[in-house]
N, C-alpha and C positions, 0 to 999 in steps of 0.2 A: 208200194214196195212190190217187186215181183219175187217169186220164189220158184227156183228150178226143179227139176226132178226129172221123172220119167218123160216120155214123149208126150204125154198130155198132164203136164204140171198144172194143176188147178188150184185156186184158191178162191174163197167164198167172196163175194161182193156185198157191199152192205145190205141192210134190210131194213124195211120200214114197213109198219102195220098201221100207218096213218091213212087218211082218206086220200085218194089219188084221184085227178081227173079222169071222167069217164073215157073210154076209147072210143075212136071214130069208127062209124061202119067199115068195115072192109079192112080193117087192121090186121096184120099179119101174126098169126097165132102159132104157139107150140104146144106139146103134149106135155102136161105135168100132173104130177100126184102130189097134192099139197098135205101137210100136216098129218103125215104119216098113211095117207091113203094108199091102198094096194093098187088100184086101177089108175092108168093115164087117161087124162082126156084132154083135148084140144082147147082148155081153158085160159091159158095164158097169153095175154098178147104182147108182143115185143115191139120195142121201137129201137131203131138203129140210129146212133148219131156218129156219123162218118168223122173220123179222124179227130175224136173229142177229146182223146187223153194220149200225151206224147206221140202222136200220129197213128195210134190204134184206134181201132172202132170200138165203140162202146154200146153195148145192148144192155136195155133197160127191160126186164121182164115184169110186166104187171100182172099181179094175182087179180082173181074176180072180186076179192073182199076189199081191195084198195091197196094191198100192202104190194111191194115190189123189190127186186133184187137188181144190182147192176154189175154187169161183168164185161170186161176189156177183152176183146178178140185179139189176139197176136199171130203174125206170121199168116195173115189172111183167113184168120179162123181155124188155124189148126190146132192152137191151145187156147185156153181161157185163163185169164189171170183176174186178180183182185182189182177193183175199182175204188172202193172206199171202204173196206172191211178187212179184217184179219183172221176170221174163222176159216180153217181149211175145209175143202170138200173133197169128194172123189169122182173120179171120171172114168167110163168104161165105155167103149165101142159095143153098141148093140143094133145089129145088123148096119143099116145105113146112117145111124143116128149115134151121137154121143150124149150118154145119158150122165148127167151131173147131179149129184146127190149133196145136198146142203141141209145139214141137220135131218130134220123130218122130211123135207121137201126135196122132189125130185123132178128133173127137166130133161127133156129130150129135143135137144138141138140136131138140126141136119148137119152132119159132118162135112167140114170142107175139104177138098182133095189136098192131099199132101204135096208140099211144093216139090219140084223137080229138082234134082241133084246137078249143081253146075259143073 
């Protein structure tokens, strides 16, 4: 299910706190502040699954403790929507990044350029 809204309508992806496979060396990382942490650190690895859901890219954000969240990137990454959850999230542009807040967890994704108007 997708929800509309402002330019950056964002909905939480599912979350798991189970054990996940270890990340391969050289995996792409994003900054995250988990469980209410104030400071961001580049501790969350991301795995991109191209065109995995309804033609949109899916990103799995893996936490260092083995938990993870799944996000669907829409319109070339200008919006993020739900992958398998229902809890709403908030997002704001912070400098060059999109800061996504889900409960007590925050993530900083590199912002995608806005598509050109036709």
